PDB file of N, CA, C and O in Angstrom:
ATOM      1  N   MET A   1       0.784 -40.213  24.426  1.00  0.00           N
ATOM      2  CA  MET A   1       1.612 -39.933  23.167  1.00  0.00           C
ATOM      3  C   MET A   1       0.522 -39.714  21.715  1.00  0.00           C
ATOM      4  O   MET A   1       0.427 -38.702  21.021  1.00  0.00           O
ATOM      5  N   LYS A   2      -0.382 -41.316  21.529  1.00  0.00           N
ATOM      6  CA  LYS A   2      -0.802 -41.275  19.965  1.00  0.00           C
ATOM      7  C   LYS A   2      -2.385 -40.402  20.465  1.00  0.00           C
ATOM      8  O   LYS A   2      -3.297 -40.921  19.822  1.00  0.00           O
ATOM      9  N   LEU A   3      -2.809 -39.517  21.193  1.00  0.00           N
ATOM     10  CA  LEU A   3      -3.817 -38.750  21.640  1.00  0.00           C
ATOM     11  C   LEU A   3      -2.902 -37.275  21.065  1.00  0.00           C
ATOM     12  O   LEU A   3      -3.543 -36.463  20.399  1.00  0.00           O
ATOM     13  N   ASN A   4      -1.626 -37.036  21.316  1.00  0.00           N
ATOM     14  CA  ASN A   4      -1.155 -35.650  21.007  1.00  0.00           C
ATOM     15  C   ASN A   4      -1.273 -35.950  19.260  1.00  0.00           C
ATOM     16  O   ASN A   4      -1.652 -35.043  18.519  1.00  0.00           O
ATOM     17  N   ARG A   5      -0.950 -37.141  18.789  1.00  0.00           N
ATOM     18  CA  ARG A   5      -0.388 -37.064  17.479  1.00  0.00           C
ATOM     19  C   ARG A   5      -1.897 -36.791  16.724  1.00  0.00           C
ATOM     20  O   ARG A   5      -2.099 -35.989  15.812  1.00  0.00           O
ATOM     21  N   SER A   6      -2.861 -37.662  17.347  1.00  0.00           N
ATOM     22  CA  SER A   6      -4.288 -37.537  16.403  1.00  0.00           C
ATOM     23  C   SER A   6      -4.826 -35.777  16.562  1.00  0.00           C
ATOM     24  O   SER A   6      -5.402 -35.142  15.679  1.00  0.00           O
ATOM     25  N   ILE A   7      -4.497 -35.337  17.747  1.00  0.00           N
ATOM     26  CA  ILE A   7      -4.779 -33.753  17.884  1.00  0.00           C
ATOM     27  C   ILE A   7      -4.445 -33.206  17.343  1.00  0.00           C
ATOM     28  O   ILE A   7      -5.105 -32.200  17.084  1.00  0.00           O
ATOM     29  N   ILE A   8      -3.122 -33.403  16.705  1.00  0.00           N
ATOM     30  CA  ILE A   8      -2.039 -32.171  15.914  1.00  0.00           C
ATOM     31  C   ILE A   8      -2.713 -32.399  14.643  1.00  0.00           C
ATOM     32  O   ILE A   8      -3.246 -31.486  14.013  1.00  0.00           O
ATOM     33  N   LEU A   9      -2.681 -34.313  14.047  1.00  0.00           N
ATOM     34  CA  LEU A   9      -3.187 -34.313  12.940  1.00  0.00           C
ATOM     35  C   LEU A   9      -4.753 -33.405  12.638  1.00  0.00           C
ATOM     36  O   LEU A   9      -4.873 -32.792  11.577  1.00  0.00           O
ATOM     37  N   ILE A  10      -5.711 -33.406  13.516  1.00  0.00           N
ATOM     38  CA  ILE A  10      -7.077 -33.122  12.954  1.00  0.00           C
ATOM     39  C   ILE A  10      -6.643 -31.604  13.104  1.00  0.00           C
ATOM     40  O   ILE A  10      -7.103 -31.096  12.081  1.00  0.00           O
ATOM     41  N   ILE A  11      -5.812 -30.296  14.045  1.00  0.00           N
ATOM     42  CA  ILE A  11      -5.604 -29.491  13.438  1.00  0.00           C
ATOM     43  C   ILE A  11      -5.115 -28.930  12.336  1.00  0.00           C
ATOM     44  O   ILE A  11      -5.526 -27.997  11.646  1.00  0.00           O
ATOM     45  N   MET A  12      -3.947 -29.794  12.242  1.00  0.00           N
ATOM     46  CA  MET A  12      -3.294 -29.776  10.967  1.00  0.00           C
ATOM     47  C   MET A  12      -4.467 -30.177   9.616  1.00  0.00           C
ATOM     48  O   MET A  12      -4.685 -29.289   8.793  1.00  0.00           O
ATOM     49  N   VAL A  13      -4.840 -30.893   9.536  1.00  0.00           N
ATOM     50  CA  VAL A  13      -6.130 -30.787   8.494  1.00  0.00           C
ATOM     51  C   VAL A  13      -7.443 -29.855   8.676  1.00  0.00           C
ATOM     52  O   VAL A  13      -8.160 -29.676   7.691  1.00  0.00           O
ATOM     53  N   ALA A  14      -7.703 -29.384   9.656  1.00  0.00           N
ATOM     54  CA  ALA A  14      -8.933 -27.936   9.675  1.00  0.00           C
ATOM     55  C   ALA A  14      -7.881 -27.016   9.370  1.00  0.00           C
ATOM     56  O   ALA A  14      -8.405 -25.908   9.264  1.00  0.00           O
ATOM     57  N   ALA A  15      -6.879 -26.958   9.215  1.00  0.00           N
ATOM     58  CA  ALA A  15      -5.964 -25.613   9.246  1.00  0.00           C
ATOM     59  C   ALA A  15      -6.031 -25.964   7.864  1.00  0.00           C
ATOM     60  O   ALA A  15      -5.977 -24.855   7.330  1.00  0.00           O
ATOM     61  N   PHE A  16      -6.110 -26.763   6.995  1.00  0.00           N
ATOM     62  CA  PHE A  16      -5.903 -26.661   5.377  1.00  0.00           C
ATOM     63  C   PHE A  16      -6.899 -26.160   4.940  1.00  0.00           C
ATOM     64  O   PHE A  16      -6.956 -25.265   4.097  1.00  0.00           O
ATOM     65  N   ALA A  17      -8.189 -26.952   5.735  1.00  0.00           N
ATOM     66  CA  ALA A  17      -9.320 -26.620   4.987  1.00  0.00           C
ATOM     67  C   ALA A  17      -9.903 -25.318   5.324  1.00  0.00           C
ATOM     68  O   ALA A  17     -10.482 -24.605   4.503  1.00  0.00           O
ATOM     69  N   ILE A  18      -9.744 -25.058   6.453  1.00  0.00           N
ATOM     70  CA  ILE A  18      -9.689 -23.318   6.186  1.00  0.00           C
ATOM     71  C   ILE A  18      -9.173 -22.518   5.492  1.00  0.00           C
ATOM     72  O   ILE A  18      -9.742 -21.496   5.110  1.00  0.00           O
ATOM     73  N   GLY A  19      -7.746 -22.910   5.142  1.00  0.00           N
ATOM     74  CA  GLY A  19      -7.104 -21.880   4.473  1.00  0.00           C
ATOM     75  C   GLY A  19      -7.558 -22.033   3.054  1.00  0.00           C
ATOM     76  O   GLY A  19      -7.791 -20.985   2.453  1.00  0.00           O
ATOM     77  N   TYR A  20      -7.786 -23.625   2.164  1.00  0.00           N
ATOM     78  CA  TYR A  20      -8.519 -23.640   1.206  1.00  0.00           C
ATOM     79  C   TYR A  20      -9.580 -23.087   0.952  1.00  0.00           C
ATOM     80  O   TYR A  20      -9.720 -22.621  -0.179  1.00  0.00           O
ATOM     81  N   LEU A  21     -10.704 -22.964   1.975  1.00  0.00           N
ATOM     82  CA  LEU A  21     -11.533 -22.430   1.976  1.00  0.00           C
ATOM     83  C   LEU A  21     -11.623 -20.432   1.760  1.00  0.00           C
ATOM     84  O   LEU A  21     -12.416 -19.657   1.226  1.00  0.00           O
ATOM     85  N   TYR A  22     -10.379 -20.308   2.487  1.00  0.00           N
ATOM     86  CA  TYR A  22     -10.085 -19.166   2.152  1.00  0.00           C
ATOM     87  C   TYR A  22      -9.475 -18.416   0.745  1.00  0.00           C
ATOM     88  O   TYR A  22      -9.824 -17.427   0.100  1.00  0.00           O
ATOM     89  N   TYR A  23      -8.416 -19.381   0.622  1.00  0.00           N
ATOM     90  CA  TYR A  23      -7.932 -19.029  -0.689  1.00  0.00           C
ATOM     91  C   TYR A  23      -9.274 -19.517  -1.982  1.00  0.00           C
ATOM     92  O   TYR A  23      -8.959 -19.117  -3.103  1.00  0.00           O
ATOM     93  N   SER A  24      -9.997 -19.923  -1.959  1.00  0.00           N
ATOM     94  CA  SER A  24     -10.743 -19.896  -3.079  1.00  0.00           C
ATOM     95  C   SER A  24     -11.859 -19.112  -3.249  1.00  0.00           C
ATOM     96  O   SER A  24     -12.349 -18.806  -4.336  1.00  0.00           O
ATOM     97  N   GLN A  25     -12.454 -18.631  -1.615  1.00  0.00           N
ATOM     98  CA  GLN A  25     -12.935 -17.048  -1.223  1.00  0.00           C
ATOM     99  C   GLN A  25     -11.921 -15.717  -1.940  1.00  0.00           C
ATOM    100  O   GLN A  25     -12.480 -14.631  -2.099  1.00  0.00           O
ATOM    101  N   SER A  26     -11.159 -15.793  -2.152  1.00  0.00           N
ATOM    102  CA  SER A  26     -10.364 -14.611  -2.076  1.00  0.00           C
ATOM    103  C   SER A  26      -9.729 -14.807  -3.378  1.00  0.00           C
ATOM    104  O   SER A  26      -9.240 -13.702  -3.612  1.00  0.00           O
ATOM    105  N   SER A  27      -9.497 -15.456  -4.206  1.00  0.00           N
ATOM    106  CA  SER A  27      -9.327 -16.089  -5.424  1.00  0.00           C
ATOM    107  C   SER A  27     -10.705 -15.328  -6.432  1.00  0.00           C
ATOM    108  O   SER A  27     -10.680 -14.376  -7.212  1.00  0.00           O
ATOM    109  N   GLN A  28     -11.666 -16.104  -6.056  1.00  0.00           N
ATOM    110  CA  GLN A  28     -12.755 -15.450  -7.025  1.00  0.00           C
ATOM    111  C   GLN A  28     -12.984 -14.087  -6.849  1.00  0.00           C
ATOM    112  O   GLN A  28     -13.271 -13.660  -7.967  1.00  0.00           O
ATOM    113  N   LEU A  29     -13.015 -13.026  -5.905  1.00  0.00           N
ATOM    114  CA  LEU A  29     -12.567 -11.987  -5.203  1.00  0.00           C
ATOM    115  C   LEU A  29     -11.931 -10.952  -5.961  1.00  0.00           C
ATOM    116  O   LEU A  29     -12.404  -9.908  -6.412  1.00  0.00           O
ATOM    117  N   ILE A  30     -10.609 -11.497  -6.031  1.00  0.00           N
ATOM    118  CA  ILE A  30      -9.425 -10.798  -6.951  1.00  0.00           C
ATOM    119  C   ILE A  30      -9.907 -10.954  -8.342  1.00  0.00           C
ATOM    120  O   ILE A  30      -9.576 -10.007  -9.056  1.00  0.00           O
ATOM    121  N   GLN A  31     -10.772 -12.118  -9.082  1.00  0.00           N
ATOM    122  CA  GLN A  31     -11.218 -11.983 -10.315  1.00  0.00           C
ATOM    123  C   GLN A  31     -11.737 -11.132 -10.728  1.00  0.00           C
ATOM    124  O   GLN A  31     -11.656 -10.600 -11.835  1.00  0.00           O
ATOM    125  N   VAL A  32     -12.667 -10.794  -9.380  1.00  0.00           N
ATOM    126  CA  VAL A  32     -14.119  -9.670  -9.732  1.00  0.00           C
ATOM    127  C   VAL A  32     -13.462  -8.429  -9.860  1.00  0.00           C
ATOM    128  O   VAL A  32     -13.786  -7.817 -10.878  1.00  0.00           O
ATOM    129  N   ILE A  33     -12.531  -7.802  -9.040  1.00  0.00           N
ATOM    130  CA  ILE A  33     -12.012  -7.242  -8.612  1.00  0.00           C
ATOM    131  C   ILE A  33     -10.758  -6.504  -9.932  1.00  0.00           C
ATOM    132  O   ILE A  33     -10.530  -5.342 -10.270  1.00  0.00           O
ATOM    133  N   SER A  34     -10.212  -7.770 -10.354  1.00  0.00           N
ATOM    134  CA  SER A  34      -9.171  -7.229 -11.847  1.00  0.00           C
ATOM    135  C   SER A  34      -9.963  -7.097 -13.053  1.00  0.00           C
ATOM    136  O   SER A  34      -9.579  -6.481 -14.047  1.00  0.00           O
ATOM    137  N   GLU A  35     -11.296  -7.806 -12.922  1.00  0.00           N
ATOM    138  CA  GLU A  35     -12.093  -7.708 -14.333  1.00  0.00           C
ATOM    139  C   GLU A  35     -12.382  -6.279 -14.442  1.00  0.00           C
ATOM    140  O   GLU A  35     -13.033  -5.740 -13.547  1.00  0.00           O
ATOM    141  N   GLN A  36     -11.877  -5.471 -15.659  1.00  0.00           N
ATOM    142  CA  GLN A  36     -12.474  -4.105 -16.049  1.00  0.00           C
ATOM    143  C   GLN A  36     -13.063  -4.058 -17.302  1.00  0.00           C
ATOM    144  O   GLN A  36     -12.584  -4.644 -18.273  1.00  0.00           O
ATOM    145  N   PRO A  37     -14.287  -3.255 -17.340  1.00  0.00           N
ATOM    146  CA  PRO A  37     -14.923  -2.971 -18.804  1.00  0.00           C
ATOM    147  C   PRO A  37     -13.985  -2.764 -20.031  1.00  0.00           C
ATOM    148  O   PRO A  37     -13.176  -1.850 -19.871  1.00  0.00           O
ATOM    149  N   ALA A  38     -13.938  -3.264 -20.936  1.00  0.00           N
ATOM    150  CA  ALA A  38     -13.367  -3.233 -22.294  1.00  0.00           C
ATOM    151  C   ALA A  38     -13.217  -1.715 -22.294  1.00  0.00           C
ATOM    152  O   ALA A  38     -12.119  -1.232 -22.019  1.00  0.00           O
ATOM    153  N   SER A  39     -14.086  -1.066 -22.538  1.00  0.00           N
ATOM    154  CA  SER A  39     -13.921   0.833 -22.713  1.00  0.00           C
ATOM    155  C   SER A  39     -13.062   1.381 -21.939  1.00  0.00           C
ATOM    156  O   SER A  39     -12.618   2.460 -22.332  1.00  0.00           O
ATOM    157  N   THR A  40     -12.567   0.855 -20.654  1.00  0.00           N
ATOM    158  CA  THR A  40     -11.559   1.880 -19.788  1.00  0.00           C
ATOM    159  C   THR A  40     -10.477   1.603 -19.945  1.00  0.00           C
ATOM    160  O   THR A  40      -9.614   2.450 -19.717  1.00  0.00           O
ATOM    161  N   LYS A  41     -10.142   0.354 -20.377  1.00  0.00           N
ATOM    162  CA  LYS A  41      -8.700  -0.110 -20.750  1.00  0.00           C
ATOM    163  C   LYS A  41      -7.741   0.274 -21.405  1.00  0.00           C
ATOM    164  O   LYS A  41      -7.560  -0.304 -22.476  1.00  0.00           O
ATOM    165  N   ASP A  42      -6.779   1.386 -21.004  1.00  0.00           N
ATOM    166  CA  ASP A  42      -5.961   1.820 -21.402  1.00  0.00           C
ATOM    167  C   ASP A  42      -6.623   3.130 -22.707  1.00  0.00           C
ATOM    168  O   ASP A  42      -6.544   3.241 -23.931  1.00  0.00           O
ATOM    169  N   ASP A  43      -6.932   3.517 -22.160  1.00  0.00           N
ATOM    170  CA  ASP A  43      -8.267   4.599 -22.411  1.00  0.00           C
ATOM    171  C   ASP A  43      -7.723   6.049 -21.997  1.00  0.00           C
ATOM    172  O   ASP A  43      -7.778   6.311 -20.796  1.00  0.00           O
ATOM    173  N   LEU A  44      -7.304   6.831 -22.698  1.00  0.00           N
ATOM    174  CA  LEU A  44      -6.742   8.593 -22.408  1.00  0.00           C
ATOM    175  C   LEU A  44      -7.831   9.259 -22.263  1.00  0.00           C
ATOM    176  O   LEU A  44      -7.995  10.069 -21.351  1.00  0.00           O
ATOM    177  N   ASN A  45      -8.662   8.998 -23.118  1.00  0.00           N
ATOM    178  CA  ASN A  45     -10.133  10.155 -23.600  1.00  0.00           C
ATOM    179  C   ASN A  45     -10.546  10.253 -22.336  1.00  0.00           C
ATOM    180  O   ASN A  45     -11.304  11.212 -22.477  1.00  0.00           O
ATOM    181  N   SER A  46     -10.630   9.907 -20.925  1.00  0.00           N
ATOM    182  CA  SER A  46     -11.110  10.059 -19.779  1.00  0.00           C
ATOM    183  C   SER A  46     -10.405  10.954 -19.222  1.00  0.00           C
ATOM    184  O   SER A  46     -11.015  11.044 -18.157  1.00  0.00           O
ATOM    185  N   PHE A  47      -9.471  11.772 -19.144  1.00  0.00           N
ATOM    186  CA  PHE A  47      -8.403  12.287 -18.470  1.00  0.00           C
ATOM    187  C   PHE A  47      -8.491  14.000 -19.100  1.00  0.00           C
ATOM    188  O   PHE A  47      -8.114  15.042 -18.564  1.00  0.00           O
ATOM    189  N   LYS A  48      -9.148  13.763 -20.439  1.00  0.00           N
ATOM    190  CA  LYS A  48      -9.586  14.931 -21.128  1.00  0.00           C
ATOM    191  C   LYS A  48     -10.695  16.051 -20.943  1.00  0.00           C
ATOM    192  O   LYS A  48     -11.032  17.027 -21.614  1.00  0.00           O
ATOM    193  N   ASP A  49     -11.068  15.558 -19.886  1.00  0.00           N
ATOM    194  CA  ASP A  49     -12.275  16.727 -18.959  1.00  0.00           C
ATOM    195  C   ASP A  49     -11.975  17.134 -17.938  1.00  0.00           C
ATOM    196  O   ASP A  49     -12.698  17.832 -17.227  1.00  0.00           O
ATOM    197  N   ILE A  50     -10.554  16.675 -17.614  1.00  0.00           N
ATOM    198  CA  ILE A  50     -10.161  17.007 -16.437  1.00  0.00           C
ATOM    199  C   ILE A  50      -9.565  18.820 -16.194  1.00  0.00           C
ATOM    200  O   ILE A  50      -8.592  19.281 -16.789  1.00  0.00           O
ATOM    201  N   SER A  51     -10.461  19.630 -15.155  1.00  0.00           N
ATOM    202  CA  SER A  51      -9.543  20.539 -15.276  1.00  0.00           C
ATOM    203  C   SER A  51      -9.524  20.718 -13.677  1.00  0.00           C
ATOM    204  O   SER A  51     -10.259  20.120 -12.892  1.00  0.00           O
ATOM    205  N   LEU A  52      -8.509  21.688 -13.348  1.00  0.00           N
ATOM    206  CA  LEU A  52      -7.812  21.834 -11.917  1.00  0.00           C
ATOM    207  C   LEU A  52      -8.019  23.201 -11.613  1.00  0.00           C
ATOM    208  O   LEU A  52      -7.878  24.238 -12.261  1.00  0.00           O
ATOM    209  N   SER A  53      -8.411  22.925 -10.398  1.00  0.00           N
ATOM    210  CA  SER A  53      -8.585  24.275  -9.679  1.00  0.00           C
ATOM    211  C   SER A  53      -7.833  24.850  -9.036  1.00  0.00           C
ATOM    212  O   SER A  53      -7.445  24.074  -8.164  1.00  0.00           O
ATOM    213  N   PHE A  54      -7.300  25.935  -8.922  1.00  0.00           N
ATOM    214  CA  PHE A  54      -6.727  26.680  -7.992  1.00  0.00           C
ATOM    215  C   PHE A  54      -6.849  27.634  -7.160  1.00  0.00           C
ATOM    216  O   PHE A  54      -5.975  28.445  -6.855  1.00  0.00           O
ATOM    217  N   SER A  55      -8.240  27.557  -6.651  1.00  0.00           N
ATOM    218  CA  SER A  55      -8.851  28.449  -5.874  1.00  0.00           C
ATOM    219  C   SER A  55      -8.063  28.123  -4.108  1.00  0.00           C
ATOM    220  O   SER A  55      -8.269  28.871  -3.152  1.00  0.00           O
ATOM    221  N   VAL A  56      -7.254  26.965  -4.055  1.00  0.00           N
ATOM    222  CA  VAL A  56      -7.024  26.887  -2.784  1.00  0.00           C
ATOM    223  C   VAL A  56      -5.661  28.032  -2.810  1.00  0.00           C
ATOM    224  O   VAL A  56      -5.567  28.611  -1.728  1.00  0.00           O
ATOM    225  N   LEU A  57      -4.894  28.339  -3.555  1.00  0.00           N
ATOM    226  CA  LEU A  57      -4.119  29.306  -3.098  1.00  0.00           C
ATOM    227  C   LEU A  57      -4.525  30.497  -3.331  1.00  0.00           C
ATOM    228  O   LEU A  57      -3.704  31.310  -3.756  1.00  0.00           O
ATOM    229  N   ASP A  58      -5.648  30.822  -3.150  1.00  0.00           N
ATOM    230  CA  ASP A  58      -6.329  32.030  -3.063  1.00  0.00           C
ATOM    231  C   ASP A  58      -6.854  32.496  -2.061  1.00  0.00           C
ATOM    232  O   ASP A  58      -7.420  33.582  -1.937  1.00  0.00           O
ATOM    233  N   ASP A  59      -6.613  31.345  -0.987  1.00  0.00           N
ATOM    234  CA  ASP A  59      -7.217  31.193   0.243  1.00  0.00           C
ATOM    235  C   ASP A  59      -6.246  32.209   0.949  1.00  0.00           C
ATOM    236  O   ASP A  59      -5.073  32.476   0.688  1.00  0.00           O
ATOM    237  N   SER A  60      -7.356  32.850   2.234  1.00  0.00           N
ATOM    238  CA  SER A  60      -6.106  33.689   2.954  1.00  0.00           C
ATOM    239  C   SER A  60      -5.253  32.972   3.813  1.00  0.00           C
ATOM    240  O   SER A  60      -4.170  33.383   4.229  1.00  0.00           O
ATOM    241  N   ARG A  61      -5.749  31.937   4.056  1.00  0.00           N
ATOM    242  CA  ARG A  61      -4.727  31.072   4.959  1.00  0.00           C
ATOM    243  C   ARG A  61      -3.891  30.116   4.597  1.00  0.00           C
ATOM    244  O   ARG A  61      -3.225  29.393   5.339  1.00  0.00           O
ATOM    245  N   PHE A  62      -3.945  30.126   3.265  1.00  0.00           N
ATOM    246  CA  PHE A  62      -2.707  29.842   2.607  1.00  0.00           C
ATOM    247  C   PHE A  62      -2.347  30.394   2.303  1.00  0.00           C
ATOM    248  O   PHE A  62      -1.409  29.896   1.680  1.00  0.00           O
ATOM    249  N   LYS A  63      -2.339  31.884   2.168  1.00  0.00           N
ATOM    250  CA  LYS A  63      -0.786  33.452   2.511  1.00  0.00           C
ATOM    251  C   LYS A  63      -0.450  33.235   3.461  1.00  0.00           C
ATOM    252  O   LYS A  63       0.761  33.162   3.671  1.00  0.00           O
ATOM    253  N   SER A  64      -1.482  33.010   4.583  1.00  0.00           N
ATOM    254  CA  SER A  64      -0.507  33.676   5.643  1.00  0.00           C
ATOM    255  C   SER A  64       0.376  32.388   6.308  1.00  0.00           C
ATOM    256  O   SER A  64       0.952  32.535   7.386  1.00  0.00           O
ATOM    257  N   LEU A  65       0.417  31.303   5.668  1.00  0.00           N
ATOM    258  CA  LEU A  65       1.693  30.503   6.158  1.00  0.00           C
ATOM    259  C   LEU A  65       2.860  31.269   5.455  1.00  0.00           C
ATOM    260  O   LEU A  65       2.931  32.023   4.484  1.00  0.00           O
ATOM    261  N   ARG A  66       3.972  30.621   6.593  1.00  0.00           N
ATOM    262  CA  ARG A  66       5.480  31.647   6.727  1.00  0.00           C
ATOM    263  C   ARG A  66       6.402  30.273   6.868  1.00  0.00           C
ATOM    264  O   ARG A  66       6.101  29.260   7.499  1.00  0.00           O
ATOM    265  N   VAL A  67       7.537  30.507   6.151  1.00  0.00           N
ATOM    266  CA  VAL A  67       8.634  29.274   6.399  1.00  0.00           C
ATOM    267  C   VAL A  67       9.456  29.762   7.848  1.00  0.00           C
ATOM    268  O   VAL A  67       9.817  30.887   8.195  1.00  0.00           O
ATOM    269  N   PHE A  68       9.548  28.858   8.314  1.00  0.00           N
ATOM    270  CA  PHE A  68      10.225  28.210   9.548  1.00  0.00           C
ATOM    271  C   PHE A  68      11.529  27.780   9.073  1.00  0.00           C
ATOM    272  O   PHE A  68      11.563  26.934   8.179  1.00  0.00           O
ATOM    273  N   GLY A  69      13.034  28.438   9.742  1.00  0.00           N
ATOM    274  CA  GLY A  69      13.819  27.394  10.215  1.00  0.00           C
ATOM    275  C   GLY A  69      14.528  27.837   8.454  1.00  0.00           C
ATOM    276  O   GLY A  69      13.995  28.663   7.713  1.00  0.00           O
ATOM    277  N   GLU A  70      15.678  27.124   8.148  1.00  0.00           N
ATOM    278  CA  GLU A  70      16.486  27.385   6.574  1.00  0.00           C
ATOM    279  C   GLU A  70      16.337  26.643   5.561  1.00  0.00           C
ATOM    280  O   GLU A  70      16.416  25.415   5.528  1.00  0.00           O
ATOM    281  N   LEU A  71      16.049  27.599   4.432  1.00  0.00           N
ATOM    282  CA  LEU A  71      15.904  27.144   3.257  1.00  0.00           C
ATOM    283  C   LEU A  71      16.602  26.859   2.106  1.00  0.00           C
ATOM    284  O   LEU A  71      15.936  27.234   1.140  1.00  0.00           O
ATOM    285  N   PRO A  72      17.154  26.596   1.932  1.00  0.00           N
ATOM    286  CA  PRO A  72      16.678  24.997   1.453  1.00  0.00           C
ATOM    287  C   PRO A  72      17.446  23.993   2.922  1.00  0.00           C
ATOM    288  O   PRO A  72      18.379  24.464   3.572  1.00  0.00           O
ATOM    289  N   VAL A  73      16.989  22.945   3.152  1.00  0.00           N
ATOM    290  CA  VAL A  73      17.281  22.246   4.539  1.00  0.00           C
ATOM    291  C   VAL A  73      18.556  21.752   4.341  1.00  0.00           C
ATOM    292  O   VAL A  73      18.677  21.096   3.307  1.00  0.00           O
ATOM    293  N   LYS A  74      19.645  21.885   5.099  1.00  0.00           N
ATOM    294  CA  LYS A  74      21.129  21.255   5.069  1.00  0.00           C
ATOM    295  C   LYS A  74      21.235  20.033   5.976  1.00  0.00           C
ATOM    296  O   LYS A  74      21.580  20.108   7.155  1.00  0.00           O
ATOM    297  N   PRO A  75      20.900  18.853   5.319  1.00  0.00           N
ATOM    298  CA  PRO A  75      21.242  17.502   6.162  1.00  0.00           C
ATOM    299  C   PRO A  75      22.247  17.912   6.631  1.00  0.00           C
ATOM    300  O   PRO A  75      23.064  18.669   6.107  1.00  0.00           O
ATOM    301  N   GLY A  76      22.278  17.053   8.506  1.00  0.00           N
ATOM    302  CA  GLY A  76      23.130  17.059   9.269  1.00  0.00           C
ATOM    303  C   GLY A  76      24.421  15.738   9.171  1.00  0.00           C
ATOM    304  O   GLY A  76      24.366  15.062   8.143  1.00  0.00           O
ATOM    305  N   VAL A  77      24.967  15.563   9.669  1.00  0.00           N
ATOM    306  CA  VAL A  77      25.397  14.282  10.292  1.00  0.00           C
ATOM    307  C   VAL A  77      24.259  12.877  11.189  1.00  0.00           C
ATOM    308  O   VAL A  77      24.100  12.671  12.392  1.00  0.00           O
ATOM    309  N   THR A  78      23.898  12.441  10.452  1.00  0.00           N
ATOM    310  CA  THR A  78      23.348  11.619  11.143  1.00  0.00           C
ATOM    311  C   THR A  78      23.917   9.591  11.006  1.00  0.00           C
ATOM    312  O   THR A  78      24.924   9.090  10.507  1.00  0.00           O
ATOM    313  N   GLY A  79      22.776   8.992  11.666  1.00  0.00           N
ATOM    314  CA  GLY A  79      23.228   7.636  11.365  1.00  0.00           C
ATOM    315  C   GLY A  79      24.850   6.922  12.250  1.00  0.00           C
ATOM    316  O   GLY A  79      25.952   7.307  12.640  1.00  0.00           O
ATOM    317  N   LYS A  80      24.344   6.175  12.209  1.00  0.00           N
ATOM    318  CA  LYS A  80      25.933   5.232  12.706  1.00  0.00           C
ATOM    319  C   LYS A  80      27.206   5.378  11.798  1.00  0.00           C
ATOM    320  O   LYS A  80      26.940   5.913  10.721  1.00  0.00           O
ATOM    321  N   ARG A  81      27.994   5.172  11.901  1.00  0.00           N
ATOM    322  CA  ARG A  81      29.799   4.720  10.922  1.00  0.00           C
ATOM    323  C   ARG A  81      29.395   3.326  11.000  1.00  0.00           C
ATOM    324  O   ARG A  81      29.163   2.514  11.896  1.00  0.00           O
ATOM    325  N   ASP A  82      29.396   3.357   9.418  1.00  0.00           N
ATOM    326  CA  ASP A  82      29.621   1.877   8.811  1.00  0.00           C
ATOM    327  C   ASP A  82      30.552   0.923   9.438  1.00  0.00           C
ATOM    328  O   ASP A  82      31.668   1.441   9.398  1.00  0.00           O
ATOM    329  N   LEU A  83      30.608  -0.357  10.059  1.00  0.00           N
ATOM    330  CA  LEU A  83      31.173  -1.207  10.854  1.00  0.00           C
ATOM    331  C   LEU A  83      31.960  -1.688   9.469  1.00  0.00           C
ATOM    332  O   LEU A  83      33.187  -1.781   9.506  1.00  0.00           O
ATOM    333  N   PHE A  84      31.265  -1.977   8.302  1.00  0.00           N
ATOM    334  CA  PHE A  84      32.241  -3.195   7.369  1.00  0.00           C
ATOM    335  C   PHE A  84      32.505  -1.830   6.152  1.00  0.00           C
ATOM    336  O   PHE A  84      32.085  -2.011   5.009  1.00  0.00           O
ATOM    337  N   SER A  85      33.092  -0.737   6.443  1.00  0.00           N
ATOM    338  CA  SER A  85      33.592   0.105   5.511  1.00  0.00           C
ATOM    339  C   SER A  85      35.110   0.021   5.420  1.00  0.00           C
ATOM    340  O   SER A  85      35.669   0.376   6.457  1.00  0.00           O
ATOM    341  N   PRO A  86      35.961  -0.387   4.366  1.00  0.00           N
ATOM    342  CA  PRO A  86      37.264  -0.579   4.878  1.00  0.00           C
ATOM    343  C   PRO A  86      38.061   0.865   5.068  1.00  0.00           C
ATOM    344  O   PRO A  86      39.245   1.108   4.833  1.00  0.00           O
ATOM    345  N   PHE A  87      37.210   1.585   5.479  1.00  0.00           N
ATOM    346  CA  PHE A  87      37.984   3.127   5.518  1.00  0.00           C
ATOM    347  C   PHE A  87      37.609   3.527   7.223  1.00  0.00           C
ATOM    348  O   PHE A  87      37.990   4.594   7.705  1.00  0.00           O
TER     349      PHE A  87
END
């Protein structure tokens, strides 16, 4: 019985040590990832040069798409009846 307790204690100490090492490395990684340069924080000027290309809509494959089924989609009766409903 004493051997079982000491094995459990060794496993718990090893688990805490491994968890501490993992946490200490991941917290440093989170700090590195979360730090942003001061020039890009809350700056909308980076969006002024964005241009959208609608050339995909001119593709023959896009124009050959067809609608199947009914439009707009009419939802059917699905799911279970609410067992806790008063009605």
